C-alpha positions as MATLAB code, in Angstrom:
seq = 'MKVWKQLGGALITLLALTAMLTGTALAAESEAGISVQLNGEFIVFDDAVPEITNDRTFLPFRAVLEAIGAEVGYDAETSTVSAKRDGVDMSMVLGQNTAAVTQDGQTRTVEMDVAAYVKNGRTYVPVRFVAEAFGCNVGWDANSRTVIIVDVDALLGGATFDLMDNFAAYCAKQEKGQNMAVTGALNLEVADKSGEYISKPITAKGTIDGITSDTRAQLGWELKLSGLSELAADSAGSPMEQVMLQAMLSALSDMKGEVRMDLESGMLYLSLPAGLTGGTDDAWYSLDFAAYQAELLSGLNMAQLTQLEEDAGVREALAAVIQMMPLNDSQYSYAGVAQVAEVYVDMLSDQAFIQKGNTYVAQPMPGDMVPMTVTLTKRGDDIVSADISMDFNSSAFDAALNPTEKMSMKLTEHAAPGKVTVDMDMAMEDGDLSIKIGLDLSCVPTSKAPVTTLPAGVQAIPMETMY';
ca = [
      -7.410  -21.529    9.327;
      -5.755  -18.446   11.141;
      -7.271  -15.865    8.669;
      -7.880  -13.397   11.467;
      -4.306  -13.605   12.839;
      -3.325  -12.090    9.592;
      -6.260   -9.840    8.841;
      -7.918   -9.016   11.905;
      -6.020   -6.099   13.415;
      -6.497   -4.081   10.003;
     -10.091   -5.128    9.726;
     -10.778   -4.015   13.501;
      -9.170   -0.865   12.945;
     -10.952    0.183    9.783;
     -14.163   -0.815   11.227;
     -13.713    1.036   14.601;
     -12.449    4.120   12.670;
     -15.673    3.989   10.372;
     -17.800    3.646   13.306;
     -16.231    6.721   15.018;
     -16.527    9.009   11.955;
     -19.940    8.102   11.522;
     -21.033    8.399   15.183;
     -23.338    5.618   15.675;
     -23.402    5.641   19.687;
     -27.057    6.237   21.023;
     -26.900    9.744   21.957;
     -28.446   11.073   25.215;
     -31.797   12.891   24.883;
     -33.931   14.391   27.709;
     -37.410   14.562   25.706;
     -39.746   11.454   25.465;
     -40.912   10.230   22.344;
     -38.335    7.315   21.094;
     -39.030    5.106   18.340;
     -37.584    1.694   17.825;
     -37.095    0.278   14.451;
     -36.469   -3.360   13.814;
     -35.179   -4.553   10.359;
     -36.743   -1.436    8.551;
     -40.039   -1.837   10.569;
     -41.388   -0.046   13.662;
     -41.966   -1.899   16.876;
     -45.468   -0.918   18.629;
     -45.319   -0.772   22.288;
     -48.717   -1.166   24.110;
     -48.285   -0.389   27.609;
     -44.585    0.549   28.221;
     -42.534    2.746   26.145;
     -38.789    3.232   25.467;
     -37.048    5.892   27.711;
     -33.662    7.208   28.549;
     -32.333    6.705   32.042;
     -28.473    7.821   32.985;
     -27.735    8.702   29.244;
     -28.620    5.598   27.976;
     -31.628    4.132   26.071;
     -33.786    1.461   27.726;
     -36.361   -0.699   26.055;
     -39.172   -2.881   27.750;
     -37.520   -6.154   27.901;
     -40.499   -8.552   26.801;
     -41.269   -6.447   23.833;
     -37.815   -6.146   22.261;
     -36.608   -9.646   22.728;
     -39.909  -11.030   21.628;
     -39.775   -8.794   18.703;
     -36.381  -10.576   17.405;
     -37.700  -14.153   18.422;
     -36.104  -14.677   21.676;
     -37.940  -16.679   24.335;
     -37.954  -14.549   27.540;
     -38.326  -15.545   31.247;
     -38.021  -14.140   34.667;
     -36.916  -15.646   38.094;
     -38.696  -13.582   40.892;
     -36.426  -15.347   43.758;
     -33.054  -14.013   41.985;
     -34.590  -10.979   40.159;
     -33.025  -12.333   37.028;
     -34.273  -11.685   33.424;
     -33.327  -14.135   30.675;
     -33.708  -14.607   26.977;
     -32.941  -17.528   24.350;
     -32.458  -17.714   20.738;
     -30.643  -19.997   18.258;
     -28.486  -21.511   21.011;
     -27.511  -18.129   22.584;
     -28.720  -17.708   26.395;
     -28.494  -14.409   28.017;
     -29.334  -13.351   31.681;
     -28.933  -10.288   33.811;
     -29.849   -9.744   37.428;
     -31.814   -6.612   37.728;
     -29.818   -3.447   39.570;
     -26.232   -5.343   38.323;
     -24.119   -4.101   35.588;
     -23.092   -7.202   34.191;
     -24.865   -9.862   32.033;
     -24.036  -13.431   31.246;
     -23.923  -14.507   27.596;
     -23.770  -18.392   26.897;
     -22.939  -19.606   23.417;
     -21.560  -23.108   22.242;
     -21.201  -24.139   25.783;
     -18.942  -21.106   26.694;
     -20.024  -18.453   29.221;
     -18.806  -14.835   29.095;
     -19.423  -11.829   31.243;
     -20.441   -8.682   29.487;
     -19.698   -5.270   31.485;
     -22.204   -2.932   31.319;
     -22.196    0.904   32.424;
     -25.895    0.794   33.333;
     -28.118   -1.927   34.964;
     -31.572   -3.081   34.041;
     -34.253   -1.883   36.250;
     -38.246   -2.284   37.035;
     -40.529    0.598   36.498;
     -44.388    0.368   36.965;
     -44.332   -3.442   36.732;
     -42.243   -3.527   33.543;
     -38.565   -4.466   33.195;
     -36.362   -2.230   31.091;
     -33.014   -3.192   29.560;
     -30.169   -1.302   28.053;
     -31.038   -1.943   24.275;
     -27.352   -2.023   22.732;
     -26.170   -4.666   25.307;
     -28.937   -6.607   24.865;
     -29.313   -6.580   21.170;
     -25.734   -6.923   20.336;
     -25.585  -10.129   22.755;
     -27.955  -11.865   20.002;
     -25.771  -10.540   17.145;
     -27.733   -7.441   16.217;
     -26.294   -4.139   15.171;
     -27.532   -1.136   17.001;
     -27.512    2.599   16.038;
     -29.221    5.924   16.829;
     -31.006    8.335   14.355;
     -30.642   11.579   16.453;
     -32.966   13.664   13.887;
     -35.910   11.247   14.282;
     -35.062    9.932   17.759;
     -35.057    6.478   16.592;
     -33.357    3.424   17.706;
     -32.112    1.290   14.598;
     -31.733   -2.527   15.339;
     -30.745   -4.828   12.309;
     -30.954   -8.604   13.064;
     -27.802   -9.790   11.164;
     -28.778  -13.437   11.299;
     -32.374  -12.636    9.839;
     -30.332  -10.816    7.019;
     -28.164  -13.630    6.162;
     -30.850  -16.060    6.441;
     -30.250  -19.615    5.584;
     -26.964  -18.609    3.513;
     -24.024  -21.037    4.011;
     -20.580  -20.350    2.846;
     -18.866  -24.001    2.960;
     -17.190  -23.573   -0.426;
     -15.542  -20.243    0.467;
     -14.613  -21.618    4.020;
     -12.962  -24.644    2.150;
     -10.964  -22.281   -0.091;
      -9.925  -20.175    3.018;
      -8.748  -23.527    4.822;
      -6.933  -24.803    1.699;
      -4.973  -21.718    1.646;
      -4.065  -21.517    5.094;
      -3.019  -25.106    4.956;
      -0.503  -24.692    1.978;
       1.031  -21.986    4.167;
       1.475  -23.833    7.486;
       2.732  -20.919    9.509;
       5.671  -20.682    7.354;
       7.453  -17.546    6.522;
       6.743  -16.543    2.899;
       8.931  -14.600    0.136;
       6.764  -12.105   -1.695;
       7.550  -10.827   -4.995;
       5.169   -8.953   -7.275;
       4.912   -6.632  -10.379;
       2.600   -3.500  -11.180;
       2.058   -2.271  -14.523;
      -0.013    1.029  -15.148;
      -0.790    2.685  -18.491;
      -2.823    5.918  -18.952;
      -3.487    6.864  -22.569;
      -5.482    9.417  -24.616;
      -5.769    8.550  -28.262;
      -7.382   12.066  -29.132;
      -4.383   13.812  -27.519;
      -6.548   16.180  -25.707;
      -5.754   15.416  -22.391;
      -2.127   13.865  -22.663;
      -0.197   13.819  -25.966;
       1.944   10.652  -24.934;
       0.818    7.518  -22.706;
       1.939    7.756  -19.067;
       3.307    4.308  -17.938;
       4.384    3.044  -14.261;
       6.025   -0.319  -13.528;
       6.527   -1.121   -9.919;
       7.942   -4.087   -8.135;
       7.551   -5.616   -4.616;
       9.738   -7.848   -2.955;
       9.855   -8.889    0.841;
       9.245  -11.487    3.434;
       5.946  -11.935    5.519;
       5.007  -14.140    8.361;
       1.802  -14.544   10.519;
       2.388  -11.178   12.320;
       5.398   -9.509   10.591;
       6.333   -8.205    7.351;
       9.308   -6.511    5.508;
       8.162   -5.364    1.932;
      10.232   -3.088   -0.205;
       8.876   -1.395   -3.314;
      10.075    0.338   -6.238;
       7.785    2.344   -8.892;
       9.233    4.031  -12.180;
       7.149    6.451  -14.264;
       7.563    7.707  -17.752;
       5.921    9.988  -19.922;
       5.733   12.600  -17.077;
       8.040   15.113  -19.108;
       5.807   15.172  -21.798;
       2.952   15.813  -19.306;
       4.920   18.700  -17.782;
       5.380   20.101  -21.597;
       1.836   20.102  -22.016;
       0.807   22.019  -18.990;
       0.099   25.766  -19.115;
       2.185   27.950  -16.818;
       4.930   30.620  -16.471;
       8.500   29.261  -16.956;
       9.370   29.296  -13.371;
       6.123   27.133  -13.010;
       7.307   24.802  -15.483;
      10.634   24.466  -13.942;
       9.093   23.625  -10.433;
       6.518   21.111  -12.245;
       9.457   19.497  -14.041;
      11.573   19.334  -10.767;
       8.500   17.569   -9.119;
       7.732   15.025  -11.860;
      11.338   14.213  -12.145;
      11.508   13.416   -8.230;
       8.432   10.957   -8.987;
       9.822    9.233  -11.865;
      12.040    6.915   -9.860;
      10.898    5.952   -6.459;
      11.546    3.196   -3.742;
      10.328    2.659   -0.374;
      10.074    0.064    2.620;
       7.709   -1.132    4.894;
       8.463   -2.943    8.076;
       5.843   -4.233   10.405;
       5.350   -6.365   13.704;
       1.759   -6.764   15.030;
       2.954   -8.345   18.176;
       4.899   -5.188   19.236;
       2.507   -2.923   17.390;
       5.106   -0.835   15.525;
       5.106    0.224   11.726;
       8.002    1.810    9.982;
       7.729    3.222    6.667;
      10.599    4.247    4.329;
       9.070    7.078    1.952;
      11.050    8.682   -1.017;
      11.419   12.653   -0.816;
       9.134   12.662   -3.984;
       6.029   11.773   -2.077;
       6.669   13.570    1.238;
       7.948   16.839   -0.113;
      10.928   16.489    2.037;
      14.577   17.080    0.686;
      15.818   13.440    1.440;
      14.106    9.842    1.737;
      13.197    9.410    5.521;
      11.817    6.829    7.986;
       8.499    7.441    9.770;
       7.157    5.428   12.729;
       3.683    4.604   13.935;
       2.773    2.877   17.261;
       0.116    0.948   15.885;
      -0.800   -0.718   18.951;
      -1.401    2.625   20.745;
      -3.148    4.054   17.841;
      -5.434    1.061   17.423;
      -6.314    1.205   21.005;
      -7.227    5.008   20.860;
      -9.495    4.311   17.907;
     -11.211    1.374   19.728;
     -11.561    3.254   22.850;
     -15.164    3.684   23.733;
     -16.480    1.004   21.491;
     -18.251   -2.037   22.168;
     -16.092   -4.788   20.893;
     -18.364   -7.845   21.938;
     -18.946   -8.754   18.207;
     -15.380   -8.718   17.377;
     -13.670  -10.187   20.453;
     -16.021  -13.357   19.897;
     -14.428  -13.931   16.186;
     -11.927  -16.573   16.768;
      -9.044  -17.365   14.380;
     -10.831  -20.262   12.693;
     -14.141  -18.193   12.169;
     -15.754  -19.097    8.700;
     -16.929  -16.656    6.204;
     -20.548  -16.224    7.718;
     -19.223  -15.223   10.977;
     -16.736  -12.655    9.432;
     -19.417  -11.185    7.247;
     -21.641  -10.969   10.248;
     -19.029   -9.179   12.341;
     -18.454   -6.637    9.590;
     -22.228   -6.152    9.295;
     -22.671   -5.670   12.961;
     -20.070   -2.697   12.915;
     -21.914   -0.791   10.114;
     -23.230    2.731   10.981;
     -26.739    2.831   11.486;
     -27.733    6.705   11.860;
     -30.698    7.351    9.318;
     -33.922    5.588   10.041;
     -35.128    5.947    6.440;
     -32.143    4.731    4.833;
     -29.732    2.767    6.990;
     -31.384   -0.326    6.948;
     -31.740   -0.544    3.194;
     -27.988   -0.052    2.867;
     -27.071   -2.808    5.293;
     -29.380   -5.241    3.744;
     -28.011   -4.495    0.258;
     -24.520   -5.222    1.644;
     -25.480   -8.575    3.207;
     -27.490   -9.144   -0.288;
     -24.400   -8.586   -2.491;
     -22.317  -10.930   -0.472;
     -24.824  -13.525   -0.101;
     -25.464  -13.461   -3.864;
     -21.595  -13.418   -4.641;
     -20.174  -15.914   -1.986;
     -22.701  -18.035   -0.419;
     -23.056  -21.939   -1.485;
     -26.844  -21.118   -2.730;
     -25.086  -18.930   -5.270;
     -22.979  -21.490   -7.053;
     -23.881  -23.867   -9.726;
     -21.633  -26.978  -10.118;
     -20.313  -27.188  -13.588;
     -17.775  -30.209  -13.751;
     -14.750  -29.495  -11.269;
     -15.909  -25.873  -10.843;
     -18.660  -23.913   -9.085;
     -19.930  -20.562  -11.018;
     -21.916  -17.798   -9.352;
     -23.269  -14.611  -11.487;
     -24.506  -12.421   -9.157;
     -26.117   -9.037  -10.079;
     -28.320   -7.642   -7.062;
     -29.479   -4.380   -7.353;
     -27.544   -1.945   -9.670;
     -24.366   -3.746   -9.172;
     -22.020   -4.501  -12.105;
     -22.434   -7.788  -13.587;
     -19.792  -10.176  -12.504;
     -18.795  -13.879  -12.406;
     -17.209  -15.713   -9.594;
     -15.660  -19.272  -10.303;
     -14.391  -21.722   -7.550;
     -12.083  -24.299   -8.868;
     -12.128  -27.603   -6.977;
      -9.393  -30.442   -7.025;
     -10.289  -33.498   -4.874;
     -11.798  -32.381   -1.997;
     -10.347  -28.745   -1.925;
     -11.521  -25.461   -3.517;
      -7.921  -24.705   -4.873;
      -8.528  -21.188   -6.626;
     -11.192  -18.396   -6.980;
     -11.677  -16.010  -10.086;
     -13.620  -12.979  -10.388;
     -14.517  -11.256  -13.684;
     -16.487   -8.300  -14.639;
     -17.442   -6.840  -18.158;
     -19.093   -3.679  -17.792;
     -20.344   -1.104  -20.258;
     -22.260    1.942  -19.320;
     -24.184    2.225  -22.626;
     -25.682   -1.198  -21.943;
     -26.081   -0.767  -18.180;
     -27.911    2.701  -18.451;
     -28.988    3.952  -21.824;
     -29.847    7.431  -20.486;
     -26.336    8.093  -19.774;
     -24.719   10.987  -21.537;
     -22.812    9.641  -24.711;
     -19.818   11.696  -23.850;
     -19.703    9.868  -20.389;
     -19.683    6.306  -21.684;
     -17.452    3.938  -19.722;
     -16.373    0.447  -20.189;
     -14.393   -1.767  -17.952;
     -13.190   -5.500  -17.827;
     -11.596   -6.879  -14.849;
     -10.406  -10.277  -13.900;
      -8.933  -11.367  -10.633;
      -7.263  -14.725   -9.821;
      -6.477  -15.834   -6.333;
      -5.028  -19.327   -5.286;
      -2.248  -20.228   -2.578;
       0.957  -18.397   -3.377;
      -0.460  -16.405   -6.292;
      -2.609  -13.555   -6.955;
      -3.236  -11.666  -10.269;
      -5.643   -8.736  -11.274;
      -6.007   -7.167  -14.631;
      -8.271   -4.257  -15.356;
      -8.777   -2.400  -19.019;
     -11.018    0.816  -18.521;
     -11.960    3.103  -21.201;
     -13.923    6.278  -21.150;
     -15.086    9.257  -23.520;
     -15.864    6.701  -26.160;
     -12.706    4.715  -25.667;
     -10.058    7.693  -26.186;
      -9.082    7.865  -22.671;
      -7.986    4.227  -21.266;
      -6.361    3.153  -18.028;
      -4.681   -0.465  -17.987;
      -3.652   -1.871  -14.898;
      -1.884   -5.175  -14.078;
      -0.791   -6.913  -10.778;
       0.885  -10.042  -10.256;
       1.858  -11.295   -6.779;
       3.557  -14.487   -5.848;
       4.430  -16.092   -2.603;
       6.710  -18.912   -1.891;
       7.943  -20.492    1.596;
      11.439  -19.164    2.738;
      13.662  -19.833    5.543;
      14.430  -16.145    5.864;
      12.621  -13.967    8.638;
      11.265  -10.602    7.993;
      13.429   -7.786    9.688;
      10.932   -5.297   11.440;
      13.364   -3.010   13.264;
      15.028    0.216   12.139;
      18.023    0.038   10.256;
      21.086    0.726   12.208;
      21.709    4.338   13.059;
      18.295    5.433   11.557;
      16.064    7.933   13.546;
      12.294    7.612   12.601;
       9.897   10.473   12.352;
       6.719    9.477   14.645;
       3.904    9.903   12.038;
       1.730   11.591   14.716;
       3.803   14.483   14.796;
       3.065   15.308   11.209;
      -0.682   16.008   12.051;
];
């Protein structure tokens, strides 16, 4: 099930960028008075307190590890501290900048930029390395000087995801590493019955056509819009402004472009129409994805994601995502992470589904989420498709909303090997303003291979020079 071979690069980059923008590293402080929060509750330290040494936060080894349910030990002859929990063994030698982590019979060495030490008879360990070895997420609230630890395994509890793993395995089995020919259609309509905002519906019809493999893709797209001339006529402005607007909308009415990508070489090429870039001619742009990704990931601890193998299941993938979520507010971060875990457990875990004939149906509505239905269809021993539907009405959802801001939305999504469809119908302002979106995407095996290099004679503009 080579799910991560196809999606891992994009996922890692997105998570890394999020982590960098939110600044979750444990910041260096010089004063004392550090608090430690575990799963929303503060840990009480009796005879040894957290401290900062060499710009890193250290916690008393026994106190923090026992708080997450680990069995701790110490070998005086080798000056080695150790901890065990749920099949994970971790050990480190005092004064050395490495730790050994053993899981499923495999041992890996974790490089640390600081070492554990002894002070006043108590062993201190770097909190981030130790907690992450047991699958925890670690963050820092600079305002309250609080280390935030979230035990991801505790959040997910006993949830299993065998049904979703079955579906992912079935999809991967159908592809069998083949090149896939991709075709699709997109339809969009924006209408205003009152005529207050737009006098005539704006429609868009798009197509996508190309070839993908496990690591490469060549996808072309076209988009045709109508109703833009009426939008220009409805807009206020001087005659010159009207001419400029009409020219811009004319350029946007018929566009096409292409994407060529090779994850092995790390290069991405985009052909974009002048209507989108503001240039005078269509042009190709390049992005060294490997170098860009390396820059994004520099300085981040990637232990959680590097452990995620190609055949990892949904629980492992979900845990990896939660382990990378930003934790920088001791008052709200844990509640936010816990809600994310609750949403996915209630939506995708085996415990959420009720079997009805050859289908499994879940109807999650955690917290203030929009009510939805998730349906998995089984054929033989395989889950062969997944369907998601939502039917939301703000009046029924929250009677206190202003009547002029009512909104209703219906969404259905169908996913199966080689086929994805999405239909959404949204209405606002008591139904006067409506938006309809339809997407139909198909994939079939092909003997053709994607072309991932630039067309002959084309010079690409590096995207990094555009910032």
